[in-house]
C-alpha positions as CSV (number, residue, x, y, z in Angstrom):
1,M,35.1,79.1,115.3
2,A,38.3,78.1,117.1
3,D,38.9,75.3,114.7
4,L,38.5,77.6,111.7
5,A,40.8,80.2,113.2
6,A,43.4,77.5,113.8
7,R,43.4,76.8,110.1
8,N,43.5,80.5,109.4
9,E,40.1,80.4,107.8
10,S,37.1,82.8,108.2
11,P,33.4,81.9,108.1
12,E,30.9,83.7,105.9
13,I,28.7,84.2,108.9
14,L,28.9,83.5,112.6
15,F,25.7,81.7,113.7
16,W,24.8,83.1,117.1
17,V,22.9,80.2,118.7
18,G,21.7,81.9,121.8
19,C,20.8,80.4,125.2
20,A,17.5,79.0,124.1
21,G,18.9,77.5,120.9
22,A,21.6,75.8,123.0
23,F,19.8,74.7,126.1
24,D,16.0,74.6,125.5
25,D,15.0,71.2,124.2
26,R,12.2,72.5,122.0
27,Y,14.2,75.4,120.5
28,K,17.2,73.1,119.8
29,R,15.0,71.8,117.0
30,V,15.0,75.3,115.5
31,T,18.8,75.4,115.8
32,R,19.1,72.1,114.0
33,A,16.7,73.1,111.3
34,F,18.5,76.4,110.6
35,V,21.9,74.6,110.5
36,R,20.5,72.1,108.0
37,I,19.4,75.0,105.8
38,L,22.9,76.6,106.0
39,E,24.6,73.3,105.1
40,H,22.0,72.7,102.3
41,V,22.8,76.0,100.6
42,G,26.6,75.7,101.2
43,T,27.0,78.6,103.5
44,K,30.3,78.6,105.3
45,Y,29.4,79.3,108.9
46,A,30.8,78.9,112.4
47,V,29.6,78.9,116.0
48,L,31.4,80.0,119.1
49,G,30.4,76.9,121.0
50,L,31.5,77.0,124.6
51,E,32.9,80.5,124.0
52,E,29.4,81.9,123.4
53,S,27.9,83.5,126.5
54,C,24.5,85.0,127.1
55,T,24.3,88.4,125.3
56,G,23.2,90.0,128.6
57,D,19.7,90.9,127.3
58,P,17.8,89.4,130.3
59,A,20.1,91.1,132.8
60,K,19.7,94.5,131.1
61,R,15.9,94.3,130.9
62,A,15.8,93.3,134.5
63,G,17.9,96.4,135.4
64,N,21.3,94.9,136.1
65,E,23.4,97.0,133.8
66,F,26.6,95.9,135.5
67,L,26.0,92.2,134.7
68,F,24.9,93.1,131.2
69,Q,28.2,95.0,130.5
70,M,30.2,92.1,131.9
71,Q,28.5,89.6,129.7
72,A,28.6,91.9,126.6
73,M,32.3,92.7,127.0
74,Q,33.1,89.0,127.3
75,N,31.3,88.3,124.0
76,I,32.7,91.4,122.3
77,T,36.3,90.5,123.2
78,T,35.8,87.0,121.9
79,M,34.2,88.0,118.6
80,N,36.7,90.9,118.0
81,G,39.5,88.4,118.7
82,Y,38.2,86.3,115.8
83,G,37.6,89.3,113.6
84,I,33.9,88.5,113.3
85,K,32.1,90.8,110.8
86,K,28.7,89.2,110.1
87,I,26.3,87.5,112.6
88,V,23.1,85.7,112.0
89,T,20.8,84.7,114.9
90,A,17.4,83.2,115.3
91,C,16.7,85.1,118.5
92,P,15.3,88.6,118.2
93,H,16.5,89.4,121.7
94,C,20.1,88.5,120.8
95,F,19.7,90.3,117.5
96,N,18.5,93.5,119.1
97,T,21.2,93.5,121.8
98,I,24.1,92.7,119.5
99,K,22.9,95.0,116.8
100,N,21.8,98.0,118.8
101,E,23.6,97.9,122.2
102,Y,27.0,96.2,121.5
103,P,28.3,99.0,119.3
104,A,28.5,101.4,122.3
105,L,30.8,98.9,124.0
106,G,33.1,98.3,120.9
107,G,31.2,95.5,119.2
108,D,30.4,96.7,115.6
109,Y,29.0,93.9,113.4
110,E,26.5,93.3,110.6
111,V,23.7,91.5,112.5
112,I,20.9,89.7,110.6
113,H,17.9,88.0,112.0
114,H,17.3,84.5,110.5
115,S,13.9,85.6,109.0
116,T,15.7,88.2,106.9
117,Y,18.5,85.7,106.0
118,L,15.9,83.0,105.0
119,Q,14.1,85.6,102.9
120,Q,17.5,86.4,101.1
121,L,18.1,82.7,100.4
122,I,14.6,82.3,99.0
123,N,15.0,85.5,96.8
124,E,18.3,84.3,95.5
125,G,16.9,80.9,94.6
126,K,19.1,79.0,96.9
127,V,16.1,77.7,98.8
128,G,13.2,76.6,96.7
129,V,10.9,75.5,99.6
130,S,10.0,72.5,97.5
131,G,10.6,68.8,97.6
132,G,9.5,68.2,101.1
133,E,6.3,68.8,103.1
134,S,3.7,70.8,101.3
135,F,2.0,73.8,103.1
136,K,-0.2,74.7,100.2
137,G,-3.6,75.7,101.5
138,R,-2.5,75.2,105.2
139,R,-3.9,78.0,107.4
140,I,-1.0,79.9,109.1
141,T,-1.0,83.0,111.2
142,F,2.2,84.8,112.1
143,H,2.9,86.2,115.6
144,D,5.1,89.3,115.5
145,S,8.0,89.3,118.0
146,C,8.2,92.7,119.8
147,Y,12.0,92.8,119.5
148,L,11.9,92.0,115.8
149,G,8.9,94.1,114.9
150,R,8.4,97.2,117.0
151,A,12.1,97.4,118.2
152,N,13.7,96.9,114.7
153,N,10.9,97.4,112.2
154,I,11.2,94.0,110.6
155,Y,7.7,92.9,109.5
156,E,7.8,91.9,105.9
157,A,10.7,89.4,105.9
158,P,9.0,86.7,107.9
159,R,5.8,87.2,105.9
160,D,7.7,86.9,102.7
161,V,9.1,83.6,103.9
162,L,5.7,82.3,104.7
163,A,4.3,83.6,101.4
164,A,6.9,81.4,99.6
165,L,5.3,78.3,101.3
166,D,2.1,79.0,99.3
167,A,0.1,78.7,102.5
168,D,-3.1,80.5,103.5
169,L,-1.6,83.3,105.6
170,V,-4.3,85.0,107.8
171,E,-3.3,88.1,109.8
172,M,-4.3,88.6,113.5
173,K,-6.2,91.8,114.1
174,R,-3.4,93.0,116.4
175,S,-0.3,92.6,114.1
176,R,2.8,94.3,112.9
177,A,3.3,97.5,114.9
178,N,0.1,96.9,116.8
179,G,0.9,93.3,117.6
180,L,0.4,91.9,121.1
181,C,3.4,90.7,123.1
182,C,3.6,87.0,123.9
183,G,4.2,88.0,127.5
184,A,7.9,87.0,127.9
185,G,9.8,90.1,126.6
186,G,11.6,92.6,128.8
187,A,12.8,89.8,131.2
188,Q,9.1,88.9,132.0
189,M,10.1,85.3,131.1
190,W,12.0,85.1,134.4
191,K,9.5,86.5,136.9
192,D,6.3,85.4,138.4
193,A,3.0,86.6,136.9
194,E,1.5,89.7,138.4
195,P,-2.1,89.9,139.6
196,G,-4.6,90.1,136.8
197,K,-7.5,88.3,135.1
198,K,-5.5,86.5,132.4
199,E,-2.0,85.7,131.3
200,I,-0.8,87.7,128.2
201,N,0.1,84.5,126.3
202,I,-3.4,83.1,126.8
203,E,-4.9,86.3,125.5
204,R,-2.6,86.2,122.4
205,T,-3.2,82.5,121.9
206,E,-7.0,83.0,122.0
207,E,-6.6,85.7,119.3
208,A,-4.5,83.4,117.2
209,L,-6.9,80.5,117.5
210,A,-9.9,82.8,116.7
211,T,-8.1,84.1,113.7
212,L,-7.3,80.6,112.4
213,S,-10.8,79.3,113.0
214,G,-12.5,82.5,111.8
215,Q,-14.5,83.2,115.0
216,A,-15.7,86.7,114.2
217,A,-17.5,87.2,117.5
218,A,-14.3,86.5,119.5
219,L,-12.2,88.8,117.3
220,A,-14.8,91.6,117.7
221,N,-14.3,91.6,121.4
222,L,-10.6,92.1,121.3
223,G,-9.0,95.2,123.0
224,G,-6.1,97.2,121.9
225,V,-5.2,98.9,118.6
226,E,-6.1,96.8,115.5
227,T,-4.0,96.6,112.3
228,E,-6.1,94.1,110.4
229,T,-9.8,95.1,110.2
230,S,-11.2,92.3,108.1
231,A,-12.2,89.0,109.8
232,P,-11.3,85.7,108.2
233,G,-14.0,83.2,107.3
234,P,-14.9,80.1,109.3
235,H,-12.3,77.4,109.1
236,D,-11.5,74.1,110.7
237,L,-8.5,74.4,113.1
238,Q,-7.1,71.0,112.1
239,G,-3.7,71.3,110.6
240,S,-3.4,75.0,111.3
241,I,-0.1,76.6,112.3
242,I,1.0,79.5,114.5
243,A,4.3,80.7,113.0
244,V,6.9,82.5,115.2
245,S,10.4,83.8,114.9
246,C,11.5,84.0,118.5
247,P,12.3,81.3,121.2
248,F,10.3,83.2,123.9
249,C,7.3,83.5,121.6
250,L,7.6,79.8,120.7
251,T,7.5,78.8,124.4
252,M,4.6,81.2,125.3
253,M,2.4,80.4,122.3
254,S,3.0,76.7,122.7
255,D,2.0,76.9,126.3
256,G,-1.1,78.9,125.3
257,V,-2.1,76.2,122.8
258,K,-1.7,73.5,125.4
259,N,-3.7,75.6,127.9
260,K,-6.6,75.6,125.3
261,E,-6.1,71.9,124.7
262,Q,-5.6,72.4,121.0
263,E,-2.1,70.9,120.6
264,S,-3.5,68.0,118.6
265,R,-5.0,70.4,116.0
266,V,-2.8,73.5,116.0
267,Q,1.0,73.4,115.9
268,V,3.5,76.2,116.7
269,F,6.6,76.3,114.5
270,D,9.5,78.7,113.9
271,L,10.1,79.9,110.4
272,A,13.3,77.8,110.1
273,E,11.4,74.6,110.8
274,L,8.8,75.4,108.2
275,V,11.4,76.2,105.5
276,A,13.5,73.1,106.4
277,S,10.3,70.9,106.2
278,A,9.2,72.4,102.9
279,E,12.7,71.8,101.5
280,G,12.7,68.2,102.8
281,I,15.7,68.6,105.0
282,N,14.1,68.8,108.5
283,A,14.4,65.7,110.7
C-alpha cells in the first residue's frame, strides 16, 4: 500500500491478510490462492504489509477492551491515512470486527468477505472455475463459520461458490443458522479446553464425516437444532472434502480429521483454494 501511495495511486481493494493469513503456515496457502485469483482477474489490490496489525478481535472476545481499542485505532489511523474505502478479507473474524466494530471508532469502510467476493467474480464471468482440477461429482460438505453466518447472515455466497464447482454438495444436519461452532470462536482458540466429554471440533468433525459417508445412524444421534432433515445416502469417503471459509475453522476441522485418522481420505480446504484449483492457478 505504501508503494502505491508513493506513486499517488489507489487500489481497487485492500486485501486484509489477517494474522492467520500472514503467520499460520497452513493458512498462508489460502492467502496465496486468493492473491492468485486477484491477479488472474486483474484486480488492482494492495496489502498493508508490516503496517497491518491484529484487528483486536481476540482481545475483545477475551474481555480486554482497552487492548482492542488500541489495536483498532492503530489500524484505523493507518487505513484512513491511505484513504482506504473497500476491504476484502478471508477471515470472518477480521470481517466482523472491521465491518461492525470499527465504525464506532472512526473506521467506516465497505468490507467484503472473500466468499462474497468470489461469488461476485464467478457471477461476472471473471472466474470460470474451469481449466484446472475437476470437482465434478466430488462429495463436499460446507462448515458454516459462526462469524460469517450467525453474526453476519452470510450463508448463500459460499454455497453458490461451491455450486459453481459442479460438486456433490451435501449439507450437515446442523447448518446455516443452526450450525455447530468449530470450537475456536470467541477467543476459545487461545485457551485450554474446559472439562467435558468431547472437544467441540471432534463433535463437528464426526458430523461432517458422517454426512460425507452417509452414516444415517450416526446422524440420527446428533444433538442440537437441525436445519437439514434428510440424510444423505451411503458413500465412500475417499476424495471427499470439508469446505470452510475461516482460518480458525480450517485449523479445527483439520485437527478433527487427523484425530479420526481420515486425513488420507478426507481433505479440508478453504473456498479460495478450491476456486484456484478449479481455475488451474493454484500451486
